[in-house]
N, C-alpha and C positions, 0 to 999 in steps of 0.2 A: 390502384395502389394499396397494397395491405397494410394495415396498422402497425407499428414497429413496437416490440416487446421489450420492457426493461427487466433487467435482472443484474444479480450481482456476481462476479468470476470467483471461483473458488481456486482457479491455478491461472498462471500466467498464460494467456494465448497470443501468440504472435500476431501483430497488426490488429489486434483486437483489445488488449489491455491487460492490466497487473492483479495479481490476487487481490480481491476487494473492491476493485473498481466498479462503479455502477455504470453499465453501458446499454445501448439500445440497439437490437439486431432484429432481423426479419423473425416471424413467428415460426416458420419452417426450420429455420438455422437453431432456432432454440430447441422447438420440439425434436427435431430430428438428429442433432449432433450433441448438442450442448448438455442437455437434460439427460440422455441416456448415459452419456459418458462421466458424468458427474461433475463437470466442469463448472457448473453455474447453477444457482438457484432463483426461482422467482422473487421478487422485490415485494417483502411485507414489512410492515410497522416493526417487528421484531427483527428482522433482518436488517432493518436500516438503523436501528438501535446499536446492534452488534456492528455494522462498518462504522458508524459515528464513534464509538466506543474505540475500535482498533485505530481510526485516524488519530484519534485524542492521545492513545498511548504511545503511537509513533512519533507524534509531534513533541510529545515530552520528552522521549527517549532522544530525538535529535537535539533538543534545548539541552537537555543533560551532558551529552556528548561534547557538543560544543563548547559549555561551560568548563568541562573538565581539560579540552583542549587548550582554552584560554588560560586556564590557571598553569597549566604544564609550560605553555609559552612564557608566561610571565615569570615562572619558578627558572626556567633555563636563562631569561633574559638578565636575572638578578644575579645568577652565578658567573656570568660571563662565559667567555671561550674556555672549553675544556681543551687541557694539553696532556700530551701523553709523553712522558719520559723518556 
């Protein structure tokens, strides 16, 4: 059985992963399909740093979005029910 190849996806691929995911695939699939179409790049230390940075930015964006939603919830709760005349 052939060794699996680790790579990072550059686009969402059905049943494989989303953009930025680290996946393992068969070498032939990577060599013949993913690399030529530009759908994935091989894992290198530089690419891994970019992936980690992107994940951290996404995590921070979700935290900010959640905090904003909670503050909006609190503001609406203090105002009470809105009534239209």
